[in-house]
C-alpha positions in Angstrom: -20.7 -4.8 -23.8 -22.9 -2.7 -26.0 -22.1 0.2 -28.4 -20.2 0.3 -31.6 -16.5 -0.4 -31.9 -14.2 0.9 -34.7 -14.3 -0.8 -38.1 -10.9 -2.5 -37.8 -11.6 -3.9 -34.3 -13.1 -7.3 -33.4 -15.2 -8.4 -30.5 -14.0 -11.6 -28.9 -13.8 -13.3 -25.5 -11.0 -13.6 -23.0 -10.5 -17.4 -23.5 -9.8 -16.8 -27.2 -6.8 -14.6 -26.6 -5.4 -15.9 -23.3 -4.7 -19.2 -21.6 -6.5 -19.2 -18.2 -5.3 -21.0 -15.0 -6.4 -21.3 -11.4 -4.0 -21.3 -8.5 -3.1 -23.4 -5.6 -5.2 -23.8 -2.4 -3.6 -23.4 1.0 -3.5 -26.7 2.9 -4.0 -28.7 -0.2 -4.3 -32.5 0.4 -2.1 -34.6 -1.9 -2.7 -38.2 -2.8 1.0 -39.0 -3.1 3.7 -38.2 -0.6 5.5 -35.9 -3.0 8.1 -33.6 -1.4 7.0 -30.0 -1.0 8.8 -26.7 -0.5 7.8 -23.2 0.4 7.4 -20.8 -2.5 6.1 -17.2 -2.6 2.5 -16.8 -3.7 0.1 -14.0 -4.4 -3.2 -13.6 -2.5 -6.3 -11.5 -3.2 -4.8 -8.8 -1.0 -1.8 -8.5 -3.3 -3.9 -8.1 -6.4 -5.4 -4.6 -6.6 -7.2 -2.7 -9.3 -4.4 -1.3 -11.5 -1.5 -2.3 -9.3 0.0 -5.1 -7.3 0.6 -4.6 -3.6 3.7 -6.6 -2.8 4.8 -5.2 0.6 3.6 -8.4 2.3 4.2 -11.7 0.5 3.3 -15.0 2.1 4.7 -18.4 1.2 2.8 -21.7 0.5 3.8 -25.4 0.3 3.8 -26.8 -3.2 5.4 -29.7 -5.1 7.7 -29.2 -8.0 5.0 -30.3 -10.5 2.5 -27.8 -9.0 5.0 -25.0 -9.1 5.8 -25.7 -12.8 2.1 -25.5 -13.7 1.3 -22.2 -12.0 4.6 -20.4 -12.0 3.9 -16.8 -13.0 5.7 -15.3 -16.0 6.2 -11.7 -16.9 3.3 -10.5 -18.9 0.7 -12.6 -17.1 -2.5 -10.8 -16.1 -4.0 -11.5 -12.7 -7.7 -11.4 -11.9 -9.2 -11.8 -8.4 -11.7 -14.7 -8.2 -13.7 -13.0 -5.5 -14.0 -11.6 -2.0 -15.9 -8.5 -1.3 -18.0 -7.3 -4.2 -15.5 -4.6 -5.1 -12.7 -7.1 -5.4 -14.4 -9.2 -8.0 -12.3 -9.4 -11.2 -9.9 -6.6 -10.2 -6.3 -7.1 -11.2 -3.1 -6.1 -12.9 -0.1 -7.3 -14.9 2.7 -9.4 -13.4 6.1 -8.1 -14.4 8.3 -10.7 -12.7 8.8 -8.6 -9.5 9.6 -11.7 -7.4 11.6 -14.7 -8.7 9.7 -18.0 -8.7 6.2 -16.8 -7.6 2.9 -18.6 -7.9 -0.7 -17.6 -7.1 -3.4 -18.9 -4.8 -6.7 -20.5 -5.9 -8.6 -17.2 -5.4 -6.5 -15.5 -8.0 -6.8 -16.4 -11.7 -4.0 -16.1 -14.2 -4.6 -15.1 -17.8 -1.5 -15.6 -20.1 -2.1 -13.5 -23.2 -1.4 -15.2 -26.5 1.6 -13.7 -28.2 1.0 -11.2 -31.0 -2.7 -11.1 -30.3 -3.2 -8.9 -27.2 -1.1 -6.6 -25.1 -1.2 -7.6 -21.4 -1.6 -4.0 -20.3 -4.4 -3.5 -22.7 -6.2 -6.6 -21.3 -5.6 -5.5 -17.8 -7.0 -2.0 -18.4 -10.0 -3.6 -20.0 -10.4 -5.8 -16.9 -10.6 -2.7 -14.7 -13.1 -0.9 -17.0 -16.7 -0.2 -16.0 -18.0 -2.5 -18.7 -15.9 -5.4 -17.4 -16.9 -4.7 -13.8 -20.6 -4.9 -14.9 -19.9 -8.2 -16.5 -18.3 -9.6 -13.4 -21.2 -8.3 -11.2 -23.7 -9.9 -13.6 -22.0 -13.2 -14.0 -20.5 -13.5 -10.5 -22.0 -15.6 -7.8 -23.0 -14.0 -4.5 -23.1 -15.8 -1.2 -23.9 -14.3 2.2 -20.6 -12.5 2.7 -18.6 -13.1 -0.5 -18.8 -12.7 -4.3 -17.0 -15.0 -6.7 -16.6 -15.7 -10.4 -15.7 -19.0 -12.0 -12.8 -19.6 -14.3 -15.2 -20.4 -17.2 -17.2 -17.2 -16.6 -14.0 -15.3 -16.6 -13.1 -16.9 -19.9 -16.4 -15.6 -21.3 -15.5 -12.0 -20.6 -16.3 -10.1 -23.8 -13.6 -7.7 -24.9 -13.0 -5.4 -27.8 -9.8 -6.3 -29.7 -8.1 -3.6 -31.8 -5.1 -4.2 -34.1 -2.0 -5.0 -31.9 -0.1 -1.7 -32.9 -3.2 0.3 -31.9 -3.4 -1.6 -28.6 0.1 -0.5 -27.8 -0.7 3.1 -28.7 -3.7 3.0 -26.5 -1.7 1.5 -23.6 1.0 4.2 -23.9 -1.7 6.9 -23.9 -3.5 5.4 -20.9 -0.3 5.1 -18.9 0.5 8.8 -19.5 -3.0 10.0 -18.7 -3.7 7.7 -15.7 -0.3 8.6 -14.2 -1.5 12.2 -14.0 -4.8 11.0 -12.6 -2.9 8.9 -10.0 -0.8 12.0 -9.0 -4.0 14.0 -8.5 -5.5 11.1 -6.5 -2.4 10.9 -4.2 -2.5 14.6 -3.5 -6.2 14.3 -2.7 -5.7 11.3 -0.5 -3.5 13.4 1.8 -6.3 15.8 2.6 -8.2 13.6 5.2 -4.9 13.2 7.2 -4.2 17.0 7.0 -7.8 17.7 8.2 -7.5 15.2 11.0 -4.3 16.8 12.2 -5.9 20.3 11.8 -8.9 19.3 14.0 -6.5 17.8 16.6 -4.4 21.0 16.6 -7.5 23.1 17.0 -8.7 21.1 20.0 -5.2 21.2 21.6 -5.1 25.0 21.2 -8.6 25.3 22.5 -8.1 23.2 25.6 -4.6 24.7 26.4 -5.9 28.2 26.3 -4.0 29.3 23.2 -7.0 29.7 21.0 -8.6 32.3 23.2 -5.5 34.1 24.5 -6.6 37.4 22.8 -10.1 37.0 24.3 -8.7 36.7 27.9 -6.7 39.9 27.4 -9.8 41.8 26.4 -12.0 40.1 29.1 -9.5 40.0 32.0 -12.1 41.0 34.6 -14.2 37.8 34.0 -14.7 35.5 37.0 -12.2 32.6 37.2 -13.1 29.0 36.7 -13.0 28.3 40.5 -16.1 30.4 40.8 -18.0 27.9 38.8 -16.3 24.8 40.3 -17.4 25.9 43.8 -21.0 25.5 42.7 -20.6 21.8 41.9 -22.4 19.3 44.2 -21.1 16.2 42.5 -18.7 14.5 44.9 -15.0 14.1 44.1 -14.5 10.6 42.7 -12.6 8.1 44.7 -8.9 8.4 43.8 -7.6 5.9 41.3 -3.8 5.4 41.3 -2.3 8.8 40.6 -4.5 9.4 37.6 -5.5 13.0 38.4 -2.1 14.1 39.5 -0.4 12.6 36.5 -2.8 14.0 34.0 -2.9 17.6 35.4 0.8 18.2 35.4 1.0 20.8 32.7 0.3 24.5 33.1 -2.9 26.4 32.3 -3.9 30.0 32.1 -4.3 31.6 35.5 -8.1 31.8 35.3 -8.4 28.1 34.4 -8.3 25.0 36.6 -7.8 21.3 36.3 -10.8 19.2 37.4 -11.6 15.4 37.5 -14.0 14.5 34.7 -16.2 12.6 37.2 -16.4 15.8 39.3 -18.2 17.6 36.6 -21.3 15.4 36.6 -22.9 12.1 37.2 -21.6 9.1 35.2 -24.2 6.5 34.0 -23.8 3.1 32.4 -26.0 1.1 30.2 -27.3 -2.3 29.4 -29.0 -4.6 26.9 -32.7 -5.4 27.4 -33.5 -9.1 26.7 -33.4 -9.8 23.0 -36.0 -12.5 23.5 -38.7 -10.0 24.5 -40.0 -8.3 21.3 -42.0 -5.8 23.4 -38.6 -4.3 24.5 -37.5 -3.6 20.9 -40.5 -2.2 19.2 -40.1 1.4 20.4 -38.7 4.7 19.4 -36.1 5.5 22.1 -32.6 5.4 20.7 -30.4 2.6 22.1 -26.9 3.7 21.3 -24.1 1.1 21.0 -20.4 1.6 19.8 -21.6 1.0 16.2 -23.5 4.3 16.4 -20.4 6.2 17.6 -19.2 7.2 14.2 -20.2 10.8 14.5 -19.8 13.6 17.0 -23.5 14.3 17.7 -25.9 11.5 18.6 -29.6 12.1 18.0 -30.7 8.6 16.8 -29.3 5.1 16.6 -29.7 1.8 14.6 -31.7 0.1 17.4 -34.6 1.4 19.4 -36.3 0.3 22.6 -39.5 0.9 24.5 -40.2 2.5 27.9 -41.1 -1.0 29.1 -37.5 -2.1 28.3 -36.1 0.8 30.5 -38.5 -0.1 33.3 -37.5 -3.8 33.3 -33.8 -3.7 32.7 -30.6 -1.9 33.7 -30.9 0.6 30.9 -31.0 4.3 31.9 -32.3 7.4 30.1 -29.4 9.7 29.2 -30.5 13.3 28.8 -29.6 15.7 26.0 -26.2 17.3 26.4 -24.5 14.2 27.9 -21.0 13.1 26.8 -20.8 9.5 25.6 -17.7 7.3 25.7 -17.1 3.8 24.4 -15.4 2.0 27.2 -15.2 -1.5 25.9 -14.5 -3.0 22.4 -11.9 -3.7 19.8 -12.2 -0.2 18.5 -10.2 0.9 21.5 -7.1 -0.6 19.9 -6.9 2.6 17.9 -9.7 5.1 18.7 -11.7 6.2 21.7 -15.1 7.4 20.3 -16.6 10.4 22.1 -19.9 12.0 21.2 -22.5 14.4 22.7 -26.2 13.7 22.7 -28.7 15.9 20.9 -31.7 14.1 22.4 -32.7 11.7 25.1 -31.1 8.3 24.5 -30.1 5.0 26.2 -26.8 3.2 25.9 -25.5 -0.3 26.0 -23.1 -1.8 28.6 -20.0 -1.1 26.4 -20.5 2.7 27.0 -20.5 5.3 29.7 -22.2 8.7 29.8 -21.1 11.8 31.6 -24.2 13.9 32.5 -22.9 17.4 33.2 -24.1 18.9 36.5 -24.0 22.4 34.9 -25.8 21.9 31.5 -24.2 25.0 29.9 -20.7 23.3 30.2 -21.8 20.5 28.0 -20.5 21.7 24.6 -17.1 22.6 26.0 -16.8 19.3 28.0 -17.5 17.5 24.8 -14.5 19.3 23.1 -12.3 18.7 26.2 -13.2 15.0 26.3 -12.3 14.6 22.6 -9.0 16.3 23.3 -8.0 14.0 26.2 -9.4 10.9 24.5 -6.1 10.2 22.6 -4.2 10.2 25.9 -6.7 7.9 27.6 -6.2 5.3 24.9 -2.7 4.7 26.3 -4.3 3.4 29.5 -6.7 1.0 27.8 -6.5 -2.5 29.4 -7.2 -5.9 27.8 -10.3 -7.7 29.0 -11.4 -11.3 28.3 -11.1 -12.6 24.7 -8.8 -9.8 23.8 -11.5 -7.1 24.1 -10.2 -3.7 25.2 -11.7 -1.7 28.1 -11.3 1.5 30.0 -11.8 1.3 33.7 -14.5 3.6 35.0 -12.4 5.0 38.0 -9.7 5.9 35.5 -12.2 7.8 33.3 -13.7 9.6 36.3 -10.3 10.7 37.6 -8.9 11.9 34.3 -8.0 15.6 34.5 -9.6 18.0 32.0 -8.8 21.7 31.7 -11.7 23.9 32.8 -11.9 27.6 31.7 -14.4 30.2 33.0 -17.9 29.7 31.6 -17.8 32.8 29.4 -14.5 31.6 27.9 -16.0 28.1 27.4 -18.7 29.7 25.2 -16.1 31.6 23.2 -14.0 28.5 22.8 -17.0 26.5 21.5 -17.8 29.4 19.1 -14.3 29.5 17.7 -13.8 25.8 17.4 -17.2 25.4 15.7 -16.2 28.1 13.2 -12.8 26.4 12.4 -14.4 22.9 12.2 -17.0 24.3 9.8 -14.2 25.4 7.5 -12.6 21.9 7.8 -16.0 20.4 7.0 -16.3 22.6 3.9 -12.9 21.5 2.7 -13.8 17.8 3.4 -17.0 18.2 1.3 -15.0 19.6 -1.5 -12.4 16.8 -1.2 -15.2 14.2 -1.4 -16.6 15.8 -4.5 -13.2 16.1 -6.1 -12.4 12.4 -5.3 -15.6 11.3 -7.0 -14.8 13.5 -10.1 -11.3 11.9 -10.3 -12.7 8.4 -10.1 -15.2 9.3 -12.8 -12.4 10.8 -14.9 -10.6 7.4 -14.8 -13.7 5.6 -16.0 -14.2 8.2 -18.6 -10.7 7.8 -20.0 -11.0 4.0 -20.1 -14.4 4.3 -21.8 -13.0 6.6 -24.4 -10.0 4.2 -25.0 -12.3 1.2 -25.6 -14.5 3.1 -27.9 -11.5 3.8 -30.1 -11.5 7.5 -29.4 -8.3 7.9 -27.4 -5.8 7.4 -30.2 -6.2 7.6 -34.0 -6.6 4.5 -36.1 -3.9 3.6 -38.6 -5.2 2.1 -41.9 -1.9 0.3 -42.2 -2.5 -1.8 -39.1 -3.5 -5.3 -39.7 -7.3 -5.6 -38.7 -8.0 -7.7 -35.6 -10.3 -9.9 -37.6 -7.5 -10.9 -40.0 -5.2 -11.7 -37.1 -7.8 -13.9 -35.4 -8.5 -15.7 -38.7 -4.7 -16.4 -39.2 -4.5 -17.9 -35.8 -7.7 -19.9 -36.5 -9.6 -18.3 -33.7 -13.3 -18.4 -34.8 -15.6 -15.4 -34.6 -17.3 -15.2 -31.3 -21.0 -14.6 -30.6 -21.2 -12.0 -27.8 -24.4 -12.3 -25.9 -26.0 -9.0 -25.2 -25.4 -7.7 -21.7 -28.1 -8.2 -19.2 -28.4 -4.7 -17.9 -31.1 -2.8 -16.2 -31.9 0.7 -17.4 -30.3 2.5 -20.4 -27.5 0.7 -22.2 -24.0 2.3 -22.0 -21.4 2.7 -24.6 -18.4 0.5 -24.8 -16.1 0.6 -21.7 -18.2 3.1 -19.8 
């Protein structure tokens, strides 16, 4: 930590003001055959930044002596030992929510010394930007995980105000951050609202409600059957009663139900040999499910060469094709659908619909997204628990097909409404960043001594530490790249 602190404050380290303790490891081997019993315990998943998530509590075997050593007491402050980088050091105060509860070895306990430091003050400091920077600097990073040792945690520098001032700071922080949390909760509802809005727009578009006024004004337009008679793609082989079951609802008179596989050729993909470097040094996008996080596909993480296409089962998929993920664990909850904005190739976990009539492409993409949620109910389980969609099922799925002119109007209106949703989403993202920054700003102000007034009648922290025979602590300057920050920020 750098920057000045108020005159009556004192810099110290965590181990001076709290007793630290590690937790119990699951499956611990014991030298003696002591009897064990199950006891509730807190895991990394339970210990969040600024709150404890106690909706799912596991139990662990422990002896009576082990329980006595690590039994949590109200006022203990919990810190995560590690996990993902963002979990390092995060934590909050235990208030005795569960009788007789312990903690695992990946969660550290700090028991604040009475009359020196307020547990909430300590926990707010542990979630401050300055503390996070210390954890990141002192933490150990392996391939997938970050961790901090108990001794490094004990060396966490912290500013110590007089105890009455700590309590004033905590009261003020609770009031301010409660308002911030209320704003955050309201903001967090926006993505769900936007998701439902987009689904409602697609439903209205593909059921004819979105363009009902347009049909009244353009009632002389040719019906959808005029276009469908032009198709040369053969009717797919029937699969169970898929088409009949999925085309049972009514449509506007000028529309028609049609099998997805009747609207164009379906193409699969493959994986060129990974052992041949000449296959993977090209510029042709090779799309796999990991690339299907967006609606429009122009590029991908991996690329292949023309030679790879020539010597493998990979096919060129033209611009305007509809891509589906047909195999993978993502099908437990989502069926990704996208449209290509350039020529691509795909892997074996995907299928492409190449529209016979190119000008139907944009509408077919919307219709495919609309029916994707219903197709998910028909997903089957393949080997090793992987989920899959059978190609005959996909080809026989019914989609609503409007006249071409109405398709263009549907695409225009949906694009307009989705653009509004995108604008709201961008504003939400910006507002969320601002709220998060506001939290850091409030904490930084608190730990600079600017949130509440100092009281000259408060006993200085230095005197309190001296009374309790805690020696002054040398705080090493922070190892930080770039411009130093002020305390807490």
